[in-house]
C-alpha positions in Angstrom: 99.2 90.7 116.2 96.1 90.0 118.1 94.6 86.7 119.2 91.3 84.9 118.6 88.1 86.8 119.2 85.6 85.7 121.8 83.1 82.9 121.2 80.2 84.1 119.1 82.1 87.1 117.7 81.3 87.9 114.0 85.0 87.6 113.0 87.6 84.9 113.6 90.0 87.3 115.3 91.1 90.9 115.6 93.4 90.7 112.6 90.5 90.7 110.4 89.4 94.2 111.5 92.8 95.9 111.6 93.3 99.4 110.2 94.5 98.7 106.6 97.7 100.7 107.2 98.4 98.8 110.4 97.9 95.5 108.4 100.4 96.6 105.7 103.0 97.6 108.2 102.7 94.4 110.3 102.6 92.1 107.2 105.7 93.7 105.6 107.6 93.5 109.0 106.7 89.7 108.9 107.7 89.5 105.2 111.1 91.0 105.9 111.7 88.3 108.5 110.6 85.5 106.1 112.8 86.8 103.4 115.8 87.0 105.7 115.2 83.5 107.1 114.7 82.1 103.6 118.0 83.5 102.5 119.7 82.0 105.5 118.2 78.4 105.4 116.8 77.8 101.9 119.3 77.3 99.1 116.6 78.0 96.4 115.8 81.3 97.8 119.4 82.2 98.3 119.8 82.0 94.6 116.5 83.7 93.6 116.8 86.5 96.1 120.6 86.7 96.0 120.3 90.6 95.2 117.5 91.3 97.5 118.0 93.1 100.8 115.1 92.2 103.2 115.3 95.5 105.1 114.4 97.3 101.9 111.2 95.3 101.3 109.0 97.9 103.1 105.9 98.3 101.0 104.2 97.1 97.7 106.4 99.3 95.5 109.6 97.6 96.8 107.9 94.3 96.8 107.1 94.5 93.1 110.9 94.8 92.4 111.4 91.3 93.7 111.7 88.4 91.1 108.5 86.3 90.4 108.7 82.6 91.0 105.9 80.7 88.9 104.0 77.7 89.8 105.0 76.4 86.3 108.6 76.6 87.4 108.2 74.2 90.4 108.5 70.9 88.5 112.0 71.9 87.1 113.2 73.5 90.3 112.2 70.4 92.3 113.7 68.0 89.7 117.1 70.0 89.9 116.9 69.9 93.7 114.7 67.3 95.2 112.3 67.3 97.0 111.4 71.0 97.2 113.7 72.9 94.9 115.5 74.3 97.8 112.5 76.6 98.7 111.7 75.2 102.2 113.1 76.5 105.4 112.3 73.4 107.4 114.1 70.0 107.0 111.8 67.4 105.5 112.1 65.1 108.5 110.6 68.0 110.7 107.5 68.3 108.4 104.2 66.7 109.2 103.3 65.5 105.7 104.6 65.6 102.0 101.9 65.6 99.3 102.3 64.7 95.6 100.5 66.9 93.1 100.4 66.3 89.3 103.6 67.1 87.7 104.8 65.8 90.1 105.0 68.7 92.4 105.9 67.9 96.1 104.0 70.1 98.6 105.3 70.3 102.1 103.1 70.6 105.2 104.6 72.0 108.4 103.8 70.7 111.8 102.0 73.8 113.0 98.2 73.6 113.8 96.0 74.7 110.9 99.1 74.9 108.7 97.0 75.8 105.6 95.1 78.6 107.5 91.6 77.3 106.8 90.0 77.9 110.2 89.6 81.5 109.1 87.7 80.6 106.0 85.5 78.2 107.7 84.6 80.6 110.5 83.6 83.2 107.9 81.3 80.5 106.3 79.6 79.9 109.6 81.3 76.9 110.9 81.8 76.8 114.7 83.3 74.7 117.5 81.3 71.6 118.0 80.1 71.1 114.3 80.5 67.8 112.6 81.9 68.5 109.2 81.5 66.1 106.2 84.7 66.7 104.2 84.6 65.4 100.6 88.0 66.6 99.5 90.5 64.2 98.3 92.6 62.5 101.0 94.8 60.7 98.4 98.3 62.2 97.7 97.0 65.8 97.2 96.4 68.1 100.2 92.8 69.1 99.8 91.4 66.7 102.4 94.0 67.7 104.9 93.7 71.4 104.3 90.1 71.5 105.2 90.3 68.8 107.9 93.1 70.7 109.8 91.2 74.0 109.6 88.1 72.4 110.9 89.9 70.7 113.8 91.7 73.9 114.7 88.3 75.5 114.9 87.0 72.7 117.3 85.0 70.8 114.9 84.8 67.0 114.3 85.4 65.7 110.8 84.1 62.9 108.7 86.8 62.1 106.2 84.6 61.3 103.2 87.0 61.9 100.3 85.8 61.7 96.8 83.4 59.1 95.2 81.2 56.4 96.8 78.3 58.7 96.6 75.8 56.5 98.1 77.9 55.5 101.0 78.6 59.2 101.7 74.8 60.0 101.5 74.3 57.3 104.0 76.8 58.7 106.3 75.3 62.2 106.1 71.9 60.7 106.7 73.0 58.7 109.8 75.6 61.2 111.3 73.9 64.3 110.5 76.8 66.7 109.9 76.0 70.3 110.0 78.4 71.3 107.3 80.1 70.2 104.1 83.5 70.9 102.6 84.5 69.8 99.2 84.0 70.8 95.5 80.7 72.4 94.5 80.3 69.9 91.8 80.4 67.0 94.2 78.0 68.7 96.5 75.6 69.1 93.6 75.9 65.3 92.9 75.0 64.6 96.6 72.1 67.0 96.5 70.8 65.5 93.4 71.2 62.0 94.5 69.4 62.7 97.7 66.5 64.1 95.8 66.4 61.1 93.7 66.7 58.6 96.5 65.0 60.4 99.2 68.0 60.5 101.5 67.7 62.9 104.3 70.6 65.4 104.2 68.7 68.2 105.7 71.2 68.5 108.6 73.6 70.2 106.0 73.0 73.9 106.6 76.3 75.3 105.3 79.2 74.5 103.0 82.6 75.7 102.2 83.5 74.9 98.7 86.8 75.3 96.7 88.7 73.7 93.9 86.3 74.9 91.2 84.5 77.9 89.9 81.0 78.5 91.7 78.9 80.1 89.0 75.8 81.9 90.4 73.4 79.3 88.9 75.2 76.4 90.7 75.1 78.3 94.0 71.4 78.9 93.6 70.7 75.3 92.8 72.5 74.0 95.9 71.0 76.7 98.2 67.6 75.8 97.1 67.9 72.8 99.5 68.7 75.2 102.4 72.5 74.9 102.2 74.2 78.2 102.5 77.3 78.0 100.2 80.6 80.0 100.6 83.6 79.6 98.6 87.3 79.9 99.2 90.4 80.2 96.9 93.5 78.2 97.7 96.3 76.2 96.3 98.4 73.2 97.3 101.4 75.4 97.5 100.1 78.5 99.2 97.2 77.2 101.4 94.3 79.6 101.8 94.6 82.7 99.5 91.2 84.4 99.9 87.7 83.5 101.3 84.0 84.5 101.1 82.2 85.9 104.1 78.5 86.2 104.7 78.5 89.4 102.8 79.0 87.5 99.5 80.9 90.6 98.3 84.0 89.1 96.7 86.7 87.2 98.4 88.8 88.6 101.3 92.5 88.0 101.2 93.8 85.8 104.0 95.6 87.6 106.8 98.7 85.3 106.2 99.1 86.4 102.6 100.2 89.5 100.6 98.3 89.4 97.3 99.3 91.4 94.1 97.6 91.5 90.7 100.2 91.9 87.9 100.2 91.9 84.1 100.4 88.3 82.9 103.9 87.3 81.9 105.5 90.0 84.1 105.7 91.1 87.7 104.4 94.5 87.1 101.3 95.5 89.2 98.2 96.5 87.2 96.1 99.4 87.9 93.5 99.2 90.6 90.5 97.1 89.6 92.3 95.8 86.4 92.3 92.1 85.7 95.6 90.4 85.9 97.5 87.4 87.4 97.4 86.6 91.0 100.8 86.7 92.7 101.0 85.8 96.5 103.6 86.1 99.1 102.7 83.9 102.2 104.1 84.5 105.7 104.8 80.8 106.2 108.1 80.0 108.1 108.2 76.4 106.7 107.6 77.2 102.9 108.1 81.0 102.5 106.7 81.4 99.0 107.7 84.9 97.9 106.0 86.5 94.8 104.6 83.3 93.8 102.7 83.5 90.6 99.6 81.2 90.6 98.7 81.5 86.9 95.3 82.4 87.9 93.4 85.6 86.9 91.5 88.0 89.3 91.1 91.8 90.1 90.8 93.8 93.2 87.6 95.2 94.5 87.4 98.6 95.8 86.9 99.1 99.6 86.3 96.9 102.5 83.7 94.2 102.8 80.2 95.1 104.2 80.8 92.2 106.8 83.3 94.6 108.6 86.5 92.8 107.6 88.9 95.4 106.5 91.3 93.2 104.4 91.6 93.7 100.6 89.0 91.9 98.4 89.3 90.3 95.1 86.6 89.2 92.6 87.6 85.6 92.8 88.8 83.2 90.2 88.5 84.7 86.7 90.3 82.3 84.6 93.9 81.2 83.8 96.7 83.8 83.0 98.6 81.3 81.1 97.5 82.4 77.5 100.2 80.4 75.6 99.0 79.9 72.0 100.3 78.0 69.0 100.9 80.0 65.9 102.1 78.4 62.7 103.6 75.5 64.7 105.4 77.7 67.3 104.3 78.5 70.8 103.9 82.2 71.7 103.7 83.2 75.3 102.6 86.4 77.3 106.3 86.8 78.6 107.4 87.3 74.9 104.8 90.0 74.3 106.1 91.7 77.7 109.7 91.4 76.3 108.8 93.2 73.0 107.0 96.0 75.1 110.1 96.4 77.3 112.3 96.9 74.1 110.1 99.9 73.1 109.2 102.3 76.0 106.7 104.0 73.7 104.4 101.0 74.2 102.0 101.6 77.0 100.2 98.2 76.5 100.4 95.4 73.9 98.1 92.5 73.0 98.6 89.9 70.3 95.4 88.9 68.5 95.4 85.6 66.5 92.8 85.1 63.9 92.2 82.6 61.0 91.5 84.0 57.6 90.8 81.8 54.7 92.2 78.9 56.8 95.5 80.8 57.4 96.6 82.0 60.8 97.2 85.6 61.1 98.7 87.6 64.1 98.3 91.3 64.8 100.2 92.9 67.7 98.1 95.7 69.0 100.3 98.4 70.7 98.9 101.4 72.6 101.2 104.4 71.9 100.9 108.1 72.2 101.7 108.7 68.6 101.3 106.6 65.4 104.7 106.3 63.7 105.3 103.9 60.7 109.0 103.5 61.7 108.0 102.6 65.2 105.6 100.0 64.0 108.4 98.5 61.7 110.7 98.4 64.6 108.2 96.7 66.9 107.5 94.1 64.2 111.2 93.4 63.9 111.5 93.0 67.8 108.5 90.6 67.8 110.2 88.4 65.1 113.4 88.4 67.0 111.7 87.3 70.2 109.0 85.0 69.1 110.6 83.8 65.8 107.3 84.7 64.1 106.0 87.4 61.9 103.1 89.7 63.0 101.2 92.7 61.7 101.7 95.7 64.1 98.9 98.0 64.7 99.4 101.2 66.7 96.3 102.2 68.5 95.3 105.0 70.9 95.9 104.7 74.6 92.9 103.0 76.2 91.9 101.2 73.0 92.9 97.7 74.4 90.4 96.2 76.9 91.6 96.0 80.6 90.5 92.4 80.8 93.8 90.8 81.6 94.4 89.3 78.2 97.8 89.6 76.6 97.3 87.1 73.9 93.6 86.8 72.4 93.2 83.6 70.3 90.1 84.6 68.1 90.4 81.6 65.8 87.1 79.7 65.1 87.2 76.0 64.3 83.6 75.3 63.5 
């Protein structure tokens, strides 16, 4: 692994321009070490990965055979074994901080500098040593503020810990201290920009921003950049830290060098075809909190080829919605995992989607199944499997391969309530 690039270099370090095959080889070597260490020292991973031989996890195909741990599982895992569900490889007393996210979910922060790996994203957004950064992520219980602050400090920046709220006071601080960059949500940056226009506050020192925590639609980016603030976005979570980030090329989000990212069919751990929308699953090369095949519940898709900025890492389109497509049908919840279970029972099914509609104020469900042949007996058998798995009835429609859109949806709720 290479060190930091020279000052003024276009990239944060030499890792970003590695040959893709070299990256995969080095990342999987590190992942094998993380799995082995987790099995030695983390009781939760000892249980989850009991049947996994770390030495056999050599590529993406072998990684895809490992079990998925979902973010939605963390509350129960942690409740059963406080504070972290047995998923940390570092004792709580040797951590730096413990955060509390809604749930509650307890998020550990290790003692290493730039634990959340945000310096890389900030560098790509134009932040440099000597910058003063106004950080408007929350500093209360959740890790957003610490994530960006630690990245900025590792980069050699100074930080104004603005936190959220107190708009007028934050505007005054920006006017007086003249920070060159902003970190926070795009919606709060828009609030600051609008308030500055209204009051005449001078925030012209802000020339760049790294935003996260929310979607950044093109219209919002354009509205903010109208005032001369170049806006880049990043994608992160309280569990994983940085997942992907935007560079000056504005051509998708580049996957962080400390993460191995997969796109899988929602409700399963099965990788989708290249370019297809699916759920983001991440394995982080983190010695303190080695989350392995951690399903985020977010949807995205891979982009083809490297970024025009010269970084060679894989790219994704960014956040494209939630993969949790749970719907309530006739008083019962139906989940993507149940559709996946039905498909597993019938190898003839190439792809399945449950479409829920309302006709004459009655909910109706149709299970669309791509199959090579239309067979009435197969349709009946699939319907029986659906009823056994979901405890609900659904019509089964066998459709030709390719008839179901490749948009990541497993359950389509098409009911109208107006």
